C-alpha positions in Angstrom: 153.4 12.0 18.8 156.3 9.8 18.2 153.8 7.0 18.4 151.2 8.6 16.1 154.0 9.1 13.9 154.6 5.4 13.7 151.5 4.0 12.8 151.0 6.6 9.9 154.4 5.2 8.4 156.9 2.0 9.1 159.6 3.4 8.0 162.7 3.6 10.7 164.1 5.4 11.1 161.2 8.1 10.4 162.0 10.1 7.4 161.9 13.1 8.8 164.7 12.1 11.3 166.6 11.5 7.8 165.7 14.7 5.7 166.2 16.6 9.3 169.5 15.8 9.9 170.8 16.4 6.3 169.4 19.7 6.1 170.4 20.1 9.4 166.7 21.0 10.8 164.4 19.9 13.5 162.0 17.0 12.0 159.4 18.3 13.7 159.8 21.4 11.5 159.5 19.3 8.3 156.2 17.6 7.4 154.7 16.1 3.7 154.3 19.1 2.2 158.2 20.5 2.7 159.4 20.4 -0.3 163.5 22.2 -2.3 163.5 25.7 -2.5 160.9 26.3 0.9 163.5 24.5 3.0 166.8 26.3 3.7 169.9 24.6 2.6 167.9 22.2 0.4 169.2 23.1 -2.8 169.8 20.8 -6.2 173.6 19.4 -4.5 171.5 18.4 -1.2 168.8 17.2 -3.4 171.4 14.2 -4.9 172.8 13.9 -1.2 169.5 13.3 0.5 168.6 10.9 -2.7 171.9 8.5 -1.9 171.8 8.7 2.3 168.0 7.7 1.7 168.6 4.4 -0.6 171.5 3.6 2.1 169.3 4.3 4.9 166.3 1.8 3.5 168.3 -0.2 1.2 166.3 0.7 -2.0 167.1 1.9 -4.8 165.6 4.5 -7.2 164.3 4.4 -10.4 164.6 7.5 -13.0 161.2 8.0 -12.8 160.4 7.8 -9.2 163.4 10.5 -9.0 161.3 12.8 -11.2 158.9 12.4 -8.8 160.3 13.2 -5.9 159.6 16.4 -5.3 158.6 16.5 -1.5 159.0 14.7 1.8 155.8 13.1 1.4 156.4 11.8 -2.1 159.5 10.5 -1.0 157.8 8.6 1.8 155.1 7.2 -0.9 157.3 5.5 -3.4 159.9 4.2 -0.4 156.9 3.1 1.5 155.8 0.9 -2.1 159.2 -0.3 -2.6 159.6 -1.9 0.8 155.9 -3.2 0.5 157.1 -5.2 -2.4 
């Protein structure tokens, strides 16, 4: 299962691991459609913490426009992968 995930996404560590750690949930319980308000503990304050941790973990900085688009894990993954590909 992990091998399949690595082939789908170059992010290391996998974004589900990072989000799961912050939200104190199993990474396996998260998917690309997981979003704030649907996962317990994922509120606006946690979103700010999560954004900071993602920037630090992957060495990126998000624009305001990108932050506005980050409604789900899948959108976060897409934005981070695009930034890392540059």
